[in-house]
C-alpha positions in Angstrom: 0.0 0.0 0.0 2.9 2.3 0.8 4.5 1.6 -2.5 1.2 2.1 -4.4 0.6 5.5 -2.6 4.2 6.6 -3.4 3.7 5.6 -7.1 0.5 7.7 -7.3 2.1 10.7 -5.6 5.0 10.5 -8.1 2.5 10.4 -11.0 0.7 13.4 -9.5 3.9 15.4 -9.1 4.9 14.6 -12.7 1.5 15.6 -14.0 1.7 18.8 -11.9 5.2 19.6 -13.3 4.0 18.9 -16.9 1.0 21.1 -16.3 3.1 24.0 -15.0 5.6 23.6 -17.9 2.7 23.7 -20.4 1.3 26.8 -18.7 4.7 28.5 -18.8 5.1 27.7 -22.5 1.6 29.0 -23.2 2.3 32.2 -21.2 5.7 32.6 -22.9 4.1 32.1 -26.3 1.3 34.6 -25.6 4.0 37.1 -24.3 5.9 36.7 -27.6 2.8 37.3 -29.6 1.9 40.4 -27.6 5.5 41.7 -28.1 5.4 41.1 -31.8 2.0 42.8 -32.0 3.4 45.8 -30.1 6.3 46.1 -32.6 3.9 45.8 -35.6 1.7 48.5 -34.2 4.7 50.7 -33.6 5.8 50.0 -37.2 2.5 51.3 -38.5 2.8 54.3 -36.3 6.3 55.0 -37.7 5.1 54.7 -41.3 2.2 57.0 -40.6 4.6 59.5 -39.0 6.9 59.5 -42.0 4.1 60.2 -44.5 2.1 62.5 -42.4 2.5 66.2 -43.4 5.0 65.2 -46.1 3.8 68.1 -48.3 4.5 70.7 -45.7 6.8 73.6 -46.4 7.9 73.4 -42.8 9.0 69.8 -42.1 12.4 69.2 -40.6 14.6 69.5 -43.7 17.8 71.0 -45.1 18.3 74.2 -47.1 19.7 72.2 -50.1 16.4 70.5 -50.7 15.0 73.6 -52.5 18.2 73.8 -54.6 17.8 70.2 -55.8 14.1 70.9 -56.4 15.0 73.9 -58.5 17.5 72.0 -60.6 14.9 69.2 -61.1 12.2 71.6 -62.3 14.6 73.5 -64.6 15.9 70.2 -66.1 12.4 68.8 -66.6 11.3 72.0 -68.4 14.2 71.7 -70.8 12.8 68.5 -72.0 16.1 66.6 -71.6 17.5 64.5 -68.8 21.0 65.8 -69.4 22.7 68.1 -69.0 21.3 69.1 -65.6 20.3 72.7 -65.5 20.6 75.0 -62.5 19.4 78.6 -62.7 22.3 79.4 -60.3 25.3 79.1 -62.6 27.9 78.5 -59.8 25.9 75.5 -58.6 25.8 73.7 -61.9 26.7 70.0 -61.9 27.1 69.8 -58.1 25.5 66.4 -57.8 25.1 63.3 -60.1 21.8 62.9 -61.9 19.8 60.1 -60.3 18.1 62.2 -57.6 17.0 64.7 -60.2 15.8 62.0 -62.6 13.9 60.5 -59.6 12.2 63.9 -59.1 11.4 64.3 -62.8 9.6 60.9 -62.8 7.8 61.4 -59.5 6.5 64.8 -60.6 5.6 63.7 -64.2 8.1 66.1 -65.7 7.2 68.9 -63.3 3.5 68.8 -64.2 2.6 67.6 -60.7 4.9 70.1 -59.0 4.3 69.5 -55.3 6.5 68.8 -52.3 4.7 65.6 -51.6 5.4 64.3 -55.2 9.1 65.2 -54.8 9.5 63.6 -51.4 7.6 60.3 -51.3 10.2 58.3 -53.2 12.8 59.4 -50.5 10.4 58.2 -47.8 10.1 54.9 -49.6 13.9 54.6 -49.7 14.0 55.2 -45.9 11.3 52.6 -45.2 13.1 50.1 -47.5 16.3 50.7 -45.5 14.4 50.0 -42.3 12.9 46.8 -43.9 16.4 45.8 -45.0 17.7 46.3 -41.4 14.8 44.2 -40.1 15.4 41.4 -42.5 19.2 41.3 -41.9 18.6 41.7 -38.2 16.4 38.6 -38.2 19.1 36.7 -40.0 21.7 37.8 -37.5 19.7 37.8 -34.2 17.4 34.9 -35.1 14.6 36.7 -33.3 11.8 38.6 -35.1 11.2 40.9 -32.2 14.8 42.1 -32.1 14.8 42.6 -35.9 11.7 44.8 -35.7 13.2 46.7 -32.9 16.3 47.5 -35.0 14.1 48.8 -37.8 12.2 51.0 -35.4 15.3 52.4 -33.8 16.6 53.4 -37.2 13.3 55.2 -38.0 13.3 56.9 -34.6 16.7 58.6 -35.2 16.2 62.3 -35.7 18.9 62.5 -38.4 17.0 59.8 -40.4 13.6 61.5 -39.8 15.1 64.9 -40.9 17.0 63.7 -43.9 15.0 60.6 -44.8 11.8 62.4 -45.7 12.8 65.4 -47.8 14.1 65.7 -51.4 17.7 65.0 -50.8 20.3 62.4 -51.7 20.6 61.1 -48.1 17.8 58.4 -48.1 18.8 56.9 -51.5 22.5 56.8 -50.7 22.0 55.2 -47.3 19.9 52.5 -48.9 22.1 51.6 -51.9 25.4 51.9 -50.0 24.2 50.0 -46.9 22.7 47.2 -49.0 26.0 45.5 -50.0 27.4 45.8 -46.5 24.3 44.3 -44.9 24.2 41.5 -47.5 27.9 40.6 -46.9 27.3 40.9 -43.1 24.5 38.3 -43.2 25.9 36.0 -45.9 29.6 36.5 -46.0 30.6 33.5 -48.1 28.0 33.6 -50.9 28.5 37.4 -51.2 32.3 37.0 -51.6 32.0 34.7 -54.6 33.0 35.9 -58.1 29.4 35.5 -59.3 28.0 38.1 -56.8 30.6 40.8 -57.6 28.9 42.3 -60.7 25.6 42.6 -58.8 27.2 44.2 -55.7 29.2 46.5 -58.0 26.0 47.7 -59.7 24.3 48.3 -56.4 27.2 50.4 -55.2 27.3 52.2 -58.6 23.6 53.3 -58.2 24.5 54.7 -54.8 27.4 56.7 -56.4 25.1 58.1 -59.1 23.0 59.6 -56.3 25.8 61.3 -54.4 29.5 60.9 -55.4 32.1 58.5 -56.7 34.1 59.3 -53.5 31.7 57.1 -51.5 33.6 54.0 -52.9 36.3 54.9 -50.3 34.3 54.0 -47.2 32.8 50.9 -48.9 36.2 49.7 -50.1 37.6 50.2 -46.6 34.8 48.4 -44.8 34.8 45.4 -47.1 38.6 45.2 -47.1 38.7 45.4 -43.3 36.1 42.6 -43.0 37.9 40.3 -45.5 41.3 41.1 -43.9 39.9 40.1 -40.5 38.6 36.9 -42.0 42.2 36.1 -43.1 43.4 36.7 -39.5 45.2 39.9 -40.8 47.5 37.8 -43.0 48.2 40.3 -45.7 49.7 37.9 -48.2 46.7 35.5 -48.0 44.3 38.5 -48.3 46.1 39.9 -51.4 46.0 36.4 -53.0 42.4 35.6 -52.2 40.4 38.9 -51.8 42.1 41.9 -53.3 41.3 41.1 -56.9 37.6 40.6 -56.0 37.4 43.9 -54.2 39.1 45.7 -57.1 36.6 44.2 -59.5 33.7 45.2 -57.2 34.9 48.8 -57.1 35.7 48.9 -60.8 32.1 47.9 -61.7 30.8 50.5 -59.3 32.9 53.3 -60.9 32.0 52.0 -64.3 28.3 52.6 -63.5 29.2 56.1 -62.2 31.1 56.9 -65.4 27.9 56.6 -67.4 27.1 60.1 -66.3 30.2 61.3 -68.2 29.3 59.2 -71.3 25.7 60.4 -71.5 26.2 64.1 -70.6 27.0 66.3 -73.6 29.5 68.4 -71.6 31.7 66.0 -69.6 34.5 68.6 -69.2 32.1 70.8 -67.2 31.3 67.8 -64.9 35.0 67.2 -64.3 35.7 70.9 -63.4 32.6 71.6 -61.4 31.9 68.2 -59.7 35.2 66.3 -59.6 37.6 69.1 -58.9 35.4 71.7 -57.1 32.7 69.8 -55.4 34.7 66.7 -54.3 38.4 67.4 -54.2 37.5 71.0 -53.0 36.4 69.5 -49.7 40.1 68.9 -48.9 41.0 72.5 -49.5 41.8 74.0 -46.0 40.9 77.5 -47.2 42.2 79.8 -44.5 44.8 78.3 -42.2 46.4 74.9 -42.3 44.8 71.5 -42.6 45.8 70.5 -39.0 44.5 73.8 -37.6 41.1 73.4 -39.3 41.1 69.7 -38.2 41.0 70.7 -34.5 39.4 74.2 -34.6 36.5 75.7 -36.5 32.9 74.9 -37.5 34.0 71.8 -39.5 36.6 70.5 -37.0 36.9 66.8 -36.0 34.7 67.6 -32.9 31.7 68.0 -35.2 32.1 64.4 -36.2 32.8 63.2 -32.6 29.2 64.3 -31.7 27.7 63.4 -35.1 26.4 60.0 -34.1 24.6 61.2 -30.9 23.3 64.3 -32.8 21.9 62.1 -35.6 20.3 59.8 -33.0 18.5 62.8 -31.6 16.5 61.9 -28.5 18.4 58.6 -28.3 21.7 60.5 -27.9 22.2 59.3 -24.3 21.7 55.7 -25.3 24.3 56.2 -28.1 26.8 57.7 -25.7 26.3 54.7 -23.4 26.7 52.3 -26.4 30.2 53.5 -27.1 31.3 53.0 -23.5 29.5 49.7 -22.7 31.9 47.4 -24.6 34.8 48.8 -22.6 33.1 48.3 -19.2 32.3 44.6 -19.3 31.0 42.9 -22.4 29.6 40.0 -20.5 27.6 42.0 -18.0 23.9 42.3 -18.7 22.8 44.0 -15.6 20.4 47.0 -16.0 20.8 48.3 -12.4 21.6 51.9 -11.9 25.2 51.0 -10.9 25.8 50.6 -14.7 25.6 54.3 -14.9 29.2 54.4 -13.7 30.3 53.5 -17.2 29.8 57.1 -18.2 32.8 58.0 -16.0 35.1 56.2 -18.4 37.7 58.2 -20.2 36.3 60.1 -23.2 39.4 59.3 -25.2 39.5 55.7 -26.3 42.3 54.2 -28.3 41.0 52.2 -31.3 43.2 49.3 -30.4 41.9 49.0 -26.9 38.4 49.4 -28.1 38.5 46.4 -30.5 40.4 44.4 -27.9 37.5 44.8 -25.6 35.2 43.4 -28.3 37.1 40.1 -28.4 34.4 38.0 -26.7 31.5 39.2 -28.9 30.1 37.5 -32.0 31.8 38.1 -35.4 28.9 40.1 -36.9 28.9 42.4 -33.9 32.6 43.1 -34.4 31.9 43.9 -38.0 29.1 46.3 -37.1 31.6 48.2 -34.9 34.2 48.1 -37.8 31.6 49.6 -40.2 30.6 52.3 -37.7 34.2 53.3 -37.0 35.2 53.3 -40.7 32.5 55.7 -41.6 33.7 58.0 -38.8 37.3 57.9 -39.9 36.8 58.3 -43.6 34.5 61.2 -43.3 36.9 62.9 -40.8 39.6 63.2 -43.5 38.0 65.9 -45.7 38.3 69.5 -44.5 34.5 69.8 -44.7 32.8 67.8 -42.0 29.0 67.5 -41.3 26.9 65.1 -39.2 24.8 64.4 -42.4 27.8 62.6 -43.9 27.8 60.1 -41.1 24.2 59.0 -41.9 25.8 56.0 -43.7 26.7 54.8 -40.2 23.2 54.8 -38.8 22.1 51.3 -40.0 24.9 49.6 -38.1 24.3 51.9 -35.2 20.6 50.8 -35.1 21.6 47.2 -35.1 24.2 47.7 -32.3 21.7 49.7 -30.2 19.3 46.8 -30.5 21.9 44.4 -29.2 22.8 46.6 -26.2 19.3 47.9 -25.6 18.7 46.0 -22.3 22.2 46.9 -21.0 21.7 50.6 -21.5 21.0 52.2 -18.0 17.3 52.8 -17.5 18.1 56.3 -16.3 19.5 57.3 -19.7 16.4 56.0 -21.5 14.3 57.9 -18.9 16.2 61.0 -19.8 15.1 60.5 -23.4 11.5 60.2 -22.3 11.9 63.3 -20.1 13.1 65.2 -23.2 10.1 64.0 -25.1 7.8 65.4 -22.5 9.6 68.7 -22.2 9.6 69.3 -26.0 6.0 68.2 -26.4 5.0 70.7 -23.6 7.1 73.3 -25.4 5.2 72.8 -28.6 2.0 73.2 -26.6 3.4 76.5 -25.2 4.3 77.7 -28.7 0.8 76.8 -29.9 -0.7 79.0 -27.1 1.8 81.8 -28.0 0.8 81.6 -31.6 -2.9 81.8 -30.8 -2.3 84.8 -28.5 -0.4 86.8 -31.2 -2.9 85.9 -33.9 -5.8 87.0 -31.8 -4.1 90.4 -31.0 -3.2 91.0 -34.6 -5.2 91.8 -37.7 -5.2 88.1 -38.6 -8.0 87.4 -36.1 -8.3 84.5 -33.7 -7.1 81.0 -34.5 -7.6 78.1 -32.1 -5.9 74.7 -32.5 -8.5 71.9 -32.6 -9.0 69.6 -29.7 -7.0 66.9 -31.4 -3.8 69.0 -31.1 -4.2 69.3 -27.3 -5.0 65.6 -27.0 -1.8 64.8 -28.9 0.3 67.1 -26.8 -1.1 66.0 -23.4 -1.2 62.4 -24.4 2.5 62.4 -25.4 3.5 64.2 -22.1 1.5 61.8 -20.0 2.7 58.7 -21.9 6.4 59.8 -21.5 6.0 60.6 -17.8 4.3 57.2 -17.2 7.2 55.5 -19.0 9.6 57.3 -16.6 7.5 56.5 -13.5 7.1 52.8 -14.2 10.5 51.2 -14.4 9.2 48.2 -16.3 7.7 50.4 -19.0 10.7 52.7 -19.7 12.4 50.6 -22.4 9.2 49.9 -24.2 8.0 53.5 -24.1 11.0 55.3 -25.6 10.5 54.6 -29.3 6.7 55.2 -29.4 7.3 58.4 -27.3 9.7 59.7 -30.0 7.2 58.9 -32.8 4.4 60.6 -30.9 6.6 63.7 -30.5 7.2 63.8 -34.3 3.4 63.7 -34.7 3.2 66.6 -32.2 5.5 68.7 -34.3 3.5 67.9 -37.5 0.3 68.9 -35.6 1.9 72.1 -34.4 2.3 73.0 -38.1 -1.5 72.8 -38.8 -2.1 76.6 -39.1 1.0 77.0 -41.3 0.0 74.2 -43.6 -3.7 75.1 -43.8 -5.4 78.0 -45.5 -3.6 80.6 -43.3 -0.3 79.3 -44.6 -1.2 79.7 -48.3 -1.9 82.7 -50.6 -5.6 83.3 -51.4 -7.2 83.1 -54.9 -6.6 86.8 -55.5 -2.9 86.2 -55.1 -3.0 83.2 -57.4 -4.8 85.3 -60.1 -2.3 88.2 -59.7 0.7 85.8 -60.1 -0.6 84.5 -63.4 2.2 85.1 -65.9 3.7 87.9 -63.7 7.2 88.5 -62.3 7.4 88.6 -58.5 10.4 89.5 -56.3 10.6 87.1 -53.3 12.9 87.2 -50.2 15.5 84.5 -49.7 18.0 83.7 -46.9 19.6 80.7 -48.6 20.4 79.3 -52.1 17.3 78.7 -54.2 14.9 79.6 -51.3 12.7 81.3 -53.9 11.7 77.8 -55.1 9.5 77.5 -52.0 7.2 80.2 -53.4 7.0 78.2 -56.6 4.8 75.7 -54.7 2.7 78.6 -53.4 2.4 80.6 -56.6 2.8 78.0 -59.4 1.4 80.3 -62.1 4.0 83.0 -61.7 6.1 83.3 -64.8 9.2 84.2 -62.8 10.2 84.4 -59.2 13.1 86.8 -58.8 15.1 86.4 -55.5 16.3 89.3 -53.4 18.3 89.1 -50.1 16.1 89.1 -47.0 17.1 91.5 -44.3 15.2 92.1 -41.1 15.6 95.9 -41.5 14.1 96.0 -45.0 10.7 97.8 -45.2 7.8 97.9 -47.6 8.7 101.4 -48.6 12.2 100.2 -49.6 10.8 97.5 -51.8 8.3 99.9 -53.4 11.1 102.1 -54.5 12.7 99.3 -56.5 10.3 96.8 -57.8 6.6 96.7 -59.0 5.5 93.5 -57.4 7.0 91.7 -54.4 6.6 89.5 -51.4 8.1 90.8 -48.1 8.5 88.8 -44.9 7.6 90.7 -41.7 7.2 89.7 -38.1 3.7 88.6 -37.2 3.0 91.7 -35.0 4.2 94.2 -37.8 1.1 96.0 -39.1 2.8 98.2 -41.7 1.1 96.2 -44.5 -2.3 97.4 -43.3 -1.6 101.0 -44.0 -0.2 101.3 -47.5 0.0 104.8 -49.0 1.1 103.4 -52.3 0.3 100.0 -53.7 -2.2 97.3 -52.9 -1.9 94.4 -50.4 -3.0 91.5 -52.6 -2.6 88.6 -50.2 -0.7 87.3 -47.2 0.2 84.0 -45.6 1.4 82.8 -42.2 5.0 81.6 -42.2 7.3 79.8 -39.8 11.0 80.8 -40.1 13.4 77.9 -39.8 16.8 79.5 -40.5 18.4 82.1 -38.2 21.7 83.9 -38.0 23.7 84.1 -34.7 22.1 87.4 -33.6 18.5 86.1 -34.2 19.3 82.9 -32.3 20.6 84.8 -29.3 17.5 87.0 -29.4 15.2 84.0 -29.5 17.0 82.4 -26.6 16.4 85.5 -24.6 12.7 85.1 -25.2 11.9 87.1 -28.3 10.4 84.3 -30.2 7.6 86.0 -32.1 9.9 88.6 -33.7 11.9 85.9 -35.5 9.9 82.6 -35.4 6.4 83.6 -36.5 6.3 85.7 -39.7 3.8 86.8 -42.3 4.5 87.0 -46.1 2.8 89.9 -47.7 2.2 90.0 -51.5 2.1 93.7 -52.6 1.7 95.3 -56.0 2.4 99.0 -56.5 4.1 101.5 -58.8 7.8 101.9 -58.9 8.6 105.3 -57.5 12.0 105.6 -59.2 
């Protein structure tokens, strides 16, 4: 009886253990499904953020966008794909043709001349890069959740959001020049075969035709370093086995780029303006020596040192931690606040020590670090340095951040969420300030709809909850950043709506007329082409804060003048007629204007009105 009872107890215990194991598996499976669902929902949010407000004149962008748009329109109107035509002679042939051909196709030869038509292919490129990061991440990490997380981190970077939506070369070049590296990273042996070389060379060549032939240098360096590492840094073995393959790869890429010279009717001009001036001119130190400019000035090496955190935007604290974590202890996975001590490490890190610390980590992770460091070093050599050039390093940075995400101190991620809440609250304050100044001006009252305030308060509360609940912090950072991007797009509603456009009377006046428009950067007049598409000619003049309506009336018959929102001089014209006006948001400031804004004088420089005035020339 005792044996029988023991036997039944054992069966009961085994059944209980099996039941618990099954329950744990079910719970784990449900957790994984919820996690994947969360990532998918975030992905839809990110896609919506990238397309929302894409036709706005005020999205986060770069001044060169309008220059590229102007060249695209002028080339399309010529009826020929080449040569590229720039109304600004000194900026002729400053970029290869693929971006402009892309714009010509997306706008149907400038017949659909809208910012949205110009920009959506660049957004598509950015989303394709994120998809590529996700697919390669799944191959490397063997986990779908981590792969989706890497794609979302890439899309959350402010540098990608800023340069990956507008009509610039950044999004296409990041896609085409990251593609071969990611393919080689995931499938090193198949991609190193002779059969794959032409395809990889063509892929790189397409990227060069978007930006510059000089981009073969970082690609050559990354691939060479990877293959040399595979040969255990045995130079003779590397030269015998890999050097010829890499040379063929680069030769195919450069052959693709050379098609521009073969197809353009004036290759000599390309050589002088693009090769010598635009590319090799970046090594010209200008005033002072190369070494002096390397360490001191607006384009010094320190600009590149902070480039990765700047491009990461609100994830900058996490990026700073990422570069220090491998030196602290690569095997430590603790997320306790004690890990914050890693930030006390020396800011100067020798490259040799850095990679020595990476010894225990997987091969693909080492290669991601190599890729990241190579981009930094190569783009530090020219005398002209800019954080935008290091966007080519953002795909490996996104993959590395994903690997280290659970080791980054929670306090740093909470700092990102706190920044989200502060900026969102600031946008709410700017909205109230705009409403106040509109109501006290001749514009009349404007009130943001309820949806705007729901977005603002919802983002602030969401971020604060993510800070308050430690278990929510890591999951809240990326959606918080995407919500903040939506808050900014919502803040632009009055500028993108009827108040931000010229009325029908303005459109009728502009029909086949010449209009003088203010500019503060190259080709800024092109922005008015989207607002007054029927104008026969938009003639730029240099914008100055001190210029008055009377000054312009003395010189030209028809003009647009930009004035502060509280300037009422356009309401009391002695000569001429106020045809129309629009609300404008200024996004470019000189040092004096920036200082004044920091001291609280926002409305004088941030909120402006453009007045379209017609009158007689007095002299």
